[in-house]
C-alpha positions as CSV (number, residue, x, y, z in Angstrom):
1,M,38.5,31.1,-70.2
2,K,41.9,30.7,-68.6
3,N,42.8,32.9,-65.6
4,N,45.7,35.2,-66.6
5,K,46.6,35.8,-63.0
6,V,47.9,32.3,-62.6
7,R,51.3,31.2,-64.1
8,N,54.2,28.8,-63.7
9,I,52.2,25.9,-62.4
10,K,54.3,23.0,-61.1
11,R,52.8,19.8,-59.9
12,E,54.3,17.2,-57.5
13,I,52.5,13.9,-56.7
14,L,52.5,13.4,-53.0
15,S,50.5,10.2,-52.8
16,D,49.0,7.9,-55.5
17,N,47.6,5.3,-53.2
18,W,43.8,5.4,-53.1
19,Y,43.4,8.4,-55.4
20,T,46.0,11.1,-56.2
21,L,47.2,13.9,-53.8
22,N,49.0,16.6,-55.7
23,K,51.0,19.7,-54.5
24,Y,50.8,22.6,-56.8
25,T,53.3,25.4,-56.7
26,F,52.3,28.4,-58.8
27,E,52.5,32.3,-59.1
28,Y,49.3,34.3,-58.5
29,Q,49.0,37.9,-59.4
30,R,47.8,40.0,-56.5
31,P,45.4,42.9,-57.1
32,D,48.3,45.4,-56.8
33,G,49.9,43.7,-59.8
34,T,52.7,41.9,-57.9
35,W,53.2,38.2,-58.3
36,E,53.4,35.9,-55.2
37,T,54.3,32.2,-55.0
38,Q,51.6,30.0,-53.5
39,N,51.4,26.3,-52.7
40,R,48.2,24.2,-52.5
41,E,47.4,20.6,-52.3
42,A,44.6,19.1,-54.2
43,Y,43.1,15.7,-53.9
44,D,42.1,14.2,-57.3
45,R,39.6,11.3,-56.9
46,G,37.8,11.8,-60.3
47,N,34.4,13.2,-60.9
48,G,31.2,11.7,-59.6
49,A,27.4,11.7,-59.8
50,A,24.7,11.5,-57.1
51,I,20.9,10.9,-57.3
52,L,18.0,11.5,-55.1
53,L,15.4,8.8,-55.6
54,Y,11.9,10.0,-54.8
55,N,8.4,8.6,-55.1
56,A,5.9,11.4,-55.5
57,H,2.9,9.1,-54.9
58,K,4.1,7.6,-51.6
59,G,5.9,10.8,-50.5
60,T,9.2,9.0,-49.8
61,V,12.8,9.1,-50.7
62,V,15.5,6.3,-50.9
63,L,18.8,7.1,-49.2
64,T,21.8,5.0,-48.2
65,K,23.8,4.5,-45.0
66,Q,27.5,3.5,-44.9
67,F,30.6,4.0,-42.9
68,R,32.8,6.9,-44.0
69,M,36.2,6.9,-42.3
70,P,37.1,10.6,-43.0
71,T,34.0,11.5,-41.0
72,Y,34.8,9.1,-38.2
73,V,38.3,10.5,-37.7
74,N,36.7,14.1,-37.7
75,G,34.2,13.6,-34.9
76,N,31.4,11.5,-36.4
77,D,31.1,9.0,-33.5
78,D,30.1,6.0,-35.3
79,G,31.3,7.1,-38.9
80,M,28.0,6.3,-40.4
81,M,26.5,8.7,-43.0
82,I,23.1,8.9,-44.5
83,E,23.4,9.9,-48.2
84,V,21.9,9.9,-51.5
85,C,23.1,7.2,-53.9
86,A,26.5,8.2,-55.4
87,G,29.5,7.1,-57.2
88,L,32.6,8.0,-59.2
89,L,32.1,8.3,-63.0
90,D,34.9,5.7,-63.8
91,G,34.7,6.6,-67.6
92,D,30.9,6.6,-67.7
93,N,28.8,9.6,-68.6
94,P,27.1,11.0,-65.4
95,A,23.5,9.7,-66.3
96,D,24.8,6.1,-67.0
97,C,26.8,6.4,-63.7
98,V,23.9,7.2,-61.6
99,R,21.7,4.5,-63.2
100,K,24.4,1.9,-62.5
101,E,25.1,3.1,-58.9
102,T,21.4,3.2,-58.2
103,E,21.0,-0.4,-59.0
104,E,24.2,-1.5,-57.2
105,E,23.6,0.5,-54.1
106,T,19.8,0.5,-53.7
107,G,18.5,-2.4,-55.9
108,Y,16.2,-0.1,-58.0
109,K,16.7,-0.2,-61.7
110,I,15.7,3.3,-63.0
111,N,15.8,4.6,-66.5
112,N,14.6,8.2,-66.3
113,V,17.0,10.5,-64.5
114,K,17.2,14.2,-64.5
115,K,20.3,16.3,-64.1
116,V,19.6,19.3,-62.0
117,M,23.1,20.8,-61.4
118,Q,26.8,20.1,-61.1
119,T,28.9,21.4,-58.2
120,Y,32.3,21.4,-56.6
121,M,31.6,20.1,-53.1
122,S,34.9,21.0,-51.5
123,P,36.7,23.4,-54.0
124,G,39.5,24.3,-51.5
125,S,41.1,20.9,-51.6
126,V,39.2,18.4,-53.9
127,T,39.1,18.6,-57.7
128,E,35.9,16.5,-58.0
129,I,33.0,17.9,-60.0
130,L,29.7,16.2,-58.7
131,H,26.8,15.9,-61.2
132,L,23.5,15.9,-59.2
133,F,20.4,14.1,-60.5
134,V,16.9,13.3,-59.4
135,G,14.9,10.2,-60.5
136,E,11.5,8.9,-59.6
137,Y,11.2,5.2,-58.4
138,D,8.3,2.9,-57.5
139,D,8.3,-0.5,-56.0
140,S,8.0,-2.3,-59.4
141,M,11.6,-1.1,-60.1
142,K,13.2,-3.1,-57.2
143,V,15.4,-5.8,-58.8
144,S,17.6,-6.7,-55.9
145,E,18.4,-5.8,-52.2
146,G,21.2,-3.4,-53.3
147,G,24.0,-2.9,-50.7
148,G,26.8,-2.1,-53.1
149,A,29.1,-3.9,-55.4
150,E,30.7,-6.9,-53.8
151,D,34.3,-5.9,-54.9
152,E,33.9,-2.3,-53.6
153,T,33.6,-3.1,-49.8
154,E,30.7,-0.7,-49.5
155,N,28.4,-2.5,-47.0
156,I,25.5,-0.2,-47.8
157,E,22.2,-0.2,-45.9
158,V,19.2,1.0,-48.0
159,L,16.8,3.3,-46.3
160,E,13.3,4.5,-47.4
161,Y,12.1,7.6,-45.4
162,P,9.0,9.8,-45.7
163,F,10.3,13.0,-47.4
164,D,9.2,15.1,-44.4
165,K,11.3,12.9,-42.1
166,A,14.3,13.3,-44.3
167,M,13.8,17.1,-44.2
168,E,13.7,17.0,-40.4
169,M,16.8,14.9,-40.3
170,I,18.7,17.7,-41.8
171,A,17.6,20.0,-39.0
172,T,18.5,17.4,-36.3
173,G,22.0,16.7,-38.0
174,E,21.2,13.0,-38.7
175,I,21.6,14.0,-42.4
176,N,24.7,16.2,-42.7
177,D,26.1,15.2,-46.1
178,A,26.2,18.2,-48.4
179,K,25.1,16.5,-51.7
180,T,22.2,14.9,-49.9
181,I,21.1,18.2,-48.3
182,V,21.4,20.0,-51.7
183,L,19.3,17.4,-53.4
184,L,16.6,17.2,-50.7
185,Q,16.4,21.1,-50.7
186,Y,16.0,21.0,-54.5
187,A,13.2,18.4,-54.2
188,K,11.5,20.7,-51.7
189,L,11.9,23.9,-53.6
190,N,10.7,22.2,-56.8
191,G,7.7,20.4,-55.3
192,L,9.0,16.9,-56.4
193,V,7.6,15.1,-53.3
């Protein structure tokens, strides 16, 4: 359903280097009925998918660790982030995307994935919809060391933690990535691990 309180949208591309940064100028109708002109920037990097790999038998989860420049320039001392496996859809459907990213990043080849929700992670500035999944893994599914695709300069470290330790790492701030926190909390609330 379209919002009838928004009209006359104009888009200007500010940058199209890594992804696309757009500036939108539009009119928004205030509660008193008057129209005001607003400007907003929105970063379009495409939609993505993320997955929490869990092993109910061992009580573990597989996470990744990699350097994230935006966090580094905003106070994350070493720029390293512990996260669930994730990637951009790049034309794939979300389930195919998480299966492909799981194998590239973690080295696990999984077939059964379950979508648990989709969310906007930073709706004030980023257009991305993130599709969130869970999937069970076991040692027999390990087909490579993972680490990310060679051509994507990811340099990913694969981590396997006891689920309880991962939950503690949220409290200590060692895990402070929103998608990872959401999926770990989902696993806790639904008794997956």
